[in-house]
Backbone as numpy.savetxt, mean C-alpha at the origin, in Angstrom:
# Nx Ny Nz CAx CAy CAz Cx Cy Cz
13.70 3.02 16.82 12.37 2.37 15.94 12.42 1.21 16.21
11.10 0.32 16.40 10.73 -0.77 16.05 11.64 -1.65 15.34
11.70 -2.99 15.47 12.06 -3.95 14.11 11.29 -5.12 14.43
10.82 -5.40 13.22 9.92 -6.47 12.75 10.81 -7.46 12.58
10.13 -8.99 12.92 11.33 -9.97 12.68 10.83 -10.60 11.55
9.78 -10.95 10.87 9.39 -11.35 9.65 9.75 -10.83 8.21
10.24 -11.45 7.60 10.88 -11.33 6.23 9.46 -11.38 5.03
8.90 -10.06 4.65 8.01 -10.42 3.66 8.24 -10.47 2.38
7.56 -11.38 1.46 7.55 -11.34 0.31 6.24 -10.80 -0.45
6.44 -10.63 -1.75 5.03 -10.33 -2.48 3.85 -10.97 -2.13
4.19 -12.07 -2.27 3.05 -12.85 -1.60 2.22 -12.79 -0.45
2.90 -12.01 0.43 2.44 -11.90 1.83 1.48 -10.71 1.49
1.73 -9.70 0.61 0.51 -8.53 0.10 -0.80 -9.43 -0.26
-1.45 -8.91 -0.35 -2.87 -9.48 -0.49 -4.06 -8.44 -0.65
-4.98 -8.80 -1.59 -6.47 -8.14 -1.44 -7.15 -8.38 -0.38
-7.83 -7.33 0.03 -8.83 -7.76 0.77 -10.12 -7.23 0.94
-11.21 -7.58 0.79 -12.33 -7.00 0.58 -13.19 -6.67 2.12
-13.00 -5.08 1.56 -13.73 -4.42 2.98 -15.48 -4.51 2.75
-15.48 -4.59 3.97 -17.11 -4.70 4.61 -17.91 -3.46 3.62
-18.77 -3.74 2.68 -19.53 -2.79 2.17 -21.05 -3.09 2.47
-22.00 -2.19 2.43 -23.17 -1.99 2.47 -23.99 -1.41 1.71
-24.37 -2.28 1.35 -25.69 -1.40 -0.25 -27.09 -0.93 0.67
-27.03 0.41 0.08 -28.30 1.38 0.50 -28.78 2.17 -1.13
-29.82 2.21 -0.94 -30.53 2.90 -2.11 -29.95 4.27 -2.55
-29.52 4.87 -1.26 -28.93 6.20 -1.26 -27.46 6.29 -1.35
-26.85 5.14 -1.90 -25.63 5.24 -1.66 -24.71 3.98 -0.93
-23.82 3.41 -1.37 -23.04 2.41 -0.66 -22.21 3.13 0.30
-21.54 2.02 1.39 -20.59 2.22 2.31 -19.83 1.29 2.75
-18.64 2.03 2.74 -17.41 0.66 2.84 -16.90 0.72 4.40
-16.73 -0.04 5.27 -15.92 0.29 6.38 -14.88 -0.57 6.55
-13.70 0.10 6.95 -12.33 -0.17 7.73 -12.11 0.26 8.75
-11.67 -0.91 10.05 -11.56 -1.39 11.06 -9.98 -1.92 11.40
-9.14 -0.75 12.10 -7.73 -1.36 12.42 -8.17 -2.79 13.58
-7.10 -3.79 13.12 -6.71 -4.80 13.66 -8.21 -5.75 13.73
-8.75 -5.45 13.06 -10.18 -6.04 12.42 -10.19 -6.21 11.06
-10.25 -5.33 10.25 -10.41 -5.68 8.82 -8.59 -5.48 8.21
-7.87 -4.69 8.97 -6.56 -4.73 8.63 -5.65 -5.39 9.55
-4.31 -6.05 9.30 -3.67 -6.45 10.85 -2.88 -5.35 11.17
-3.19 -4.49 11.67 -2.54 -3.49 12.15 -3.64 -2.24 12.36
-3.04 -1.51 13.82 -3.75 -0.27 14.35 -3.62 0.53 13.30
-4.24 1.69 12.78 -4.52 2.80 11.95 -3.80 3.82 12.46
-2.48 4.28 12.26 -2.06 5.16 13.15 -1.70 6.67 11.92
-2.17 6.33 10.63 -1.87 7.27 9.66 -3.20 7.24 8.68
-3.83 8.36 8.25 -4.58 8.43 6.87 -4.25 9.75 5.91
-4.16 8.94 4.62 -3.87 10.07 3.52 -3.96 9.86 2.64
-4.41 10.45 1.44 -5.01 10.45 0.20 -4.21 11.25 -0.97
-4.44 10.90 -2.30 -3.64 11.22 -3.00 -4.38 11.50 -4.23
-4.80 12.62 -5.08 -5.53 12.62 -5.89 -4.75 13.87 -6.76
-5.28 14.07 -7.98 -4.81 14.69 -9.13 -3.64 14.67 -9.68
-3.35 13.03 -9.64 -2.26 12.89 -10.36 -2.10 13.17 -11.90
-1.41 13.81 -12.64 -1.00 14.10 -13.89 -0.73 13.21 -14.76
-1.51 12.78 -15.93 -1.58 11.94 -16.65 -0.29 11.40 -16.55
0.38 10.08 -16.92 1.63 9.70 -17.10 2.49 9.52 -15.79
1.95 10.52 -14.88 3.21 10.34 -13.61 2.50 9.38 -12.77
3.91 9.11 -12.12 4.11 7.82 -11.26 3.98 8.56 -9.39
3.71 7.14 -8.59 3.74 7.40 -7.00 4.24 6.65 -6.69
4.75 6.75 -5.49 5.25 5.52 -4.37 7.11 5.37 -4.99
7.44 4.56 -5.29 8.73 4.36 -5.57 9.40 4.51 -4.57
9.04 3.79 -3.92 9.80 3.47 -2.06 9.38 2.20 -1.52
9.99 1.99 -0.61 9.61 1.04 0.39 9.64 1.40 1.59
9.14 0.90 2.84 8.94 1.03 3.95 9.70 0.03 4.99
10.85 -0.02 6.20 11.36 -0.47 6.97 10.19 -1.57 7.51
9.00 -0.85 8.77 8.35 -1.19 9.35 6.97 -1.13 9.06
6.71 0.00 7.96 5.35 0.20 7.92 4.63 -1.11 7.26
2.97 -0.98 7.78 2.37 -1.88 6.50 1.11 -0.36 6.20
0.81 -1.06 4.98 -0.22 -0.15 4.50 -1.37 -0.49 3.79
-2.76 -0.45 3.98 -3.38 -0.65 2.99 -4.18 0.24 2.48
-3.77 -0.07 0.79 -4.22 1.00 -0.35 -5.37 0.88 -1.09
-6.44 1.68 -1.27 -7.77 1.78 -1.86 -7.94 2.65 -2.78
-8.52 2.25 -3.81 -8.78 3.07 -5.09 -10.26 3.93 -4.45
-10.37 4.43 -3.98 -11.91 5.08 -3.51 -12.29 5.64 -4.99
-11.99 6.12 -5.93 -12.16 6.57 -7.00 -11.27 6.30 -8.12
-11.67 5.68 -9.52 -11.03 5.57 -10.69 -9.86 4.14 -10.40
-9.03 4.25 -11.30 -8.12 3.26 -11.16 -6.88 3.59 -11.35
-5.97 2.44 -10.53 -4.63 2.38 -10.84 -3.75 1.27 -10.72
-2.54 1.54 -11.11 -1.82 -0.01 -10.84 -0.79 -0.18 -9.53
-0.72 -1.12 -9.05 0.01 -1.08 -8.06 1.27 -2.23 -8.33
2.54 -2.08 -8.41 3.77 -2.93 -8.73 4.00 -3.22 -7.31
4.53 -4.43 -6.77 5.17 -4.74 -6.14 6.11 -5.47 -5.75
7.50 -5.41 -5.08 8.91 -6.26 -5.84 9.14 -6.53 -4.44
9.96 -7.49 -3.77 10.34 -7.88 -3.06 11.85 -8.27 -3.08
12.18 -7.60 -4.30 13.86 -7.97 -4.41 14.23 -9.36 -5.33
13.05 -10.29 -5.59 12.99 -10.97 -6.30 12.00 -11.27 -7.28
10.91 -10.86 -6.97 9.97 -11.38 -7.47 9.10 -10.02 -7.43
8.30 -9.75 -8.70 7.43 -8.27 -8.98 5.79 -9.01 -9.32
4.95 -8.18 -8.87 3.46 -8.42 -8.76 2.81 -7.11 -9.50
2.13 -6.90 -10.13 1.15 -6.19 -10.35 -0.13 -6.40 -10.29
-0.83 -5.50 -9.44 -2.05 -5.65 -9.00 -3.03 -4.04 -9.44
-3.85 -4.71 -10.31 -4.64 -3.14 -10.69 -5.98 -3.10 -9.62
-6.07 -1.89 -8.82 -6.85 -1.52 -8.36 -8.16 -0.61 -8.87
-9.30 -1.09 -8.73 -10.56 -0.24 -9.48 -11.97 -0.08 -8.85
-11.68 -0.62 -7.49 -12.96 -1.05 -6.89 -13.00 -0.56 -5.17
-13.70 0.24 -4.67 -13.54 1.26 -3.45 -13.58 0.15 -2.35
-14.24 -0.76 -2.64 -14.67 -2.22 -1.65 -13.44 -3.04 -1.39
-12.28 -2.71 -2.41 -11.15 -3.62 -2.11 -9.98 -2.88 -1.61
-9.04 -3.32 -0.96 -8.02 -2.91 -0.51 -6.64 -3.42 -0.94
-5.53 -3.05 -0.92 -4.21 -3.95 -1.08 -3.33 -4.25 0.50
-3.24 -4.74 1.03 -2.19 -5.13 2.03 -0.91 -4.71 1.71
-0.10 -3.96 1.85 1.52 -3.85 1.72 2.05 -4.07 2.79
2.95 -5.11 3.07 3.83 -5.64 4.10 5.07 -4.24 4.19
5.93 -4.43 5.59 7.27 -3.97 5.28 7.87 -4.76 4.53
8.83 -4.11 3.83 10.21 -4.22 2.99 9.65 -4.52 1.83
8.43 -4.08 1.32 8.04 -4.33 -0.22 7.88 -2.75 -1.03
8.79 -3.14 -1.85 8.94 -1.68 -2.72 7.70 -1.82 -3.54
6.96 -0.64 -3.58 5.69 -0.31 -4.55 6.12 1.07 -5.09
4.93 0.91 -6.41 5.27 1.89 -7.47 3.44 1.89 -7.99
3.21 3.18 -7.98 1.86 3.13 -8.27 1.64 3.95 -9.67
1.11 3.68 -10.43 0.93 4.22 -11.96 -0.36 3.67 -12.72
-0.27 4.82 -13.78 -1.65 4.25 -14.79 -2.49 5.03 -14.15
-2.66 6.09 -13.82 -3.54 6.39 -12.99 -4.85 7.10 -13.90
-6.00 6.74 -13.77 -7.34 7.15 -14.44 -7.64 8.58 -14.19
-8.17 9.34 -14.96 -8.32 10.85 -14.36 -9.46 10.64 -13.64
-9.56 11.45 -12.58 -9.96 11.42 -11.57 -9.79 10.51 -10.36
-8.64 10.14 -10.84 -8.37 8.57 -9.34 -8.20 9.39 -8.13
-8.51 8.78 -7.12 -8.26 9.16 -5.67 -7.79 7.83 -5.18
-6.61 7.73 -4.18 -6.11 6.99 -3.89 -6.16 7.15 -2.59
-6.44 6.06 -1.26 -6.79 6.27 -0.22 -5.93 5.17 0.77
-4.77 5.52 1.59 -3.66 4.90 2.27 -3.84 4.88 3.87
-4.22 3.71 4.66 -4.10 3.53 5.68 -2.77 3.15 6.20
-2.01 3.63 6.81 -0.67 3.24 7.28 -0.75 2.85 9.03
0.26 2.03 9.29 0.06 1.33 10.71 1.05 2.31 11.60
2.01 3.40 11.07 2.96 4.21 11.68 2.56 5.63 11.63
3.03 6.25 12.14 3.08 7.99 11.81 4.05 8.05 10.93
3.94 9.27 10.13 5.39 9.64 9.34 6.22 9.47 10.29
7.69 8.90 9.38 8.70 8.91 9.81 9.71 8.58 8.80
10.46 9.62 8.67 11.14 9.92 7.16 12.48 8.90 7.32
12.83 8.03 8.51 13.78 7.15 8.49 13.27 5.64 8.37
12.05 5.85 8.32 11.30 4.31 7.72 11.39 4.40 6.30
11.66 5.55 5.56 11.43 5.52 4.04 12.74 4.56 3.41
12.66 4.18 2.42 13.75 3.71 1.32 13.26 4.25 0.39
14.42 5.21 -0.52 13.76 5.69 -1.54 14.72 5.51 -2.76
15.82 5.01 -2.51 16.64 4.51 -3.68 16.72 2.95 -3.77
16.25 2.61 -5.45 16.11 1.09 -5.30 17.44 0.34 -4.79
18.39 0.85 -5.20 20.03 -0.15 -4.83 19.79 -0.17 -3.53
19.70 0.93 -2.48 19.49 0.97 -1.06 18.67 -0.38 -0.81
17.33 -0.45 -1.24 16.26 -1.22 -1.03 16.96 -2.31 -1.25
17.62 -2.88 -2.23 18.09 -4.37 -2.67 18.73 -4.56 -1.35
20.39 -3.86 -1.47 20.81 -4.11 0.06 20.41 -4.29 1.31
18.97 -3.77 1.51 18.49 -3.91 2.52 17.80 -5.43 2.89
17.28 -5.57 1.48 16.79 -7.13 1.49 17.84 -8.33 1.82
19.05 -8.08 0.74 20.01 -9.43 0.92 20.69 -9.19 2.64
20.54 -8.01 3.22 20.97 -7.92 4.69 19.69 -8.40 6.07
18.65 -8.86 5.29 17.69 -9.58 6.01 16.64 -8.36 6.20
16.48 -7.52 5.63 15.24 -6.71 5.84 14.23 -6.86 5.50
12.88 -6.17 5.56 11.76 -6.79 5.21 10.91 -6.56 5.94
10.89 -6.18 7.13 9.85 -6.59 7.98 10.12 -6.42 9.30
């Protein structure tokens, strides 16, 4: 598994305005790897039909970067680097949230019919996940986070 050298914080995660094209018959937004996002897109998945009151996320990644987009509806993303927390509301299909490695993320407050699109820099690898918050805090204390 590759090791990244930077240590990222919540301030390294940012909203990205995606390219959008307005047409009378419907709008189009475009995302290109290494152009609109600072990584090759290796995996794409989406989350939908989240029951009311349920949360998603609740983990961090050691090496993976993501772009999270609300393609329909809205939801909140809480970012945590072990020292600072920040909440971002995603509710526009042309806005994506860049989440860097070593950042704990929680998704909640999903509106009815919300669809979350996630573009990831790596293929699925269970070893890249940190699913326990205490383990995440230890990872950060040891200099992990990018």
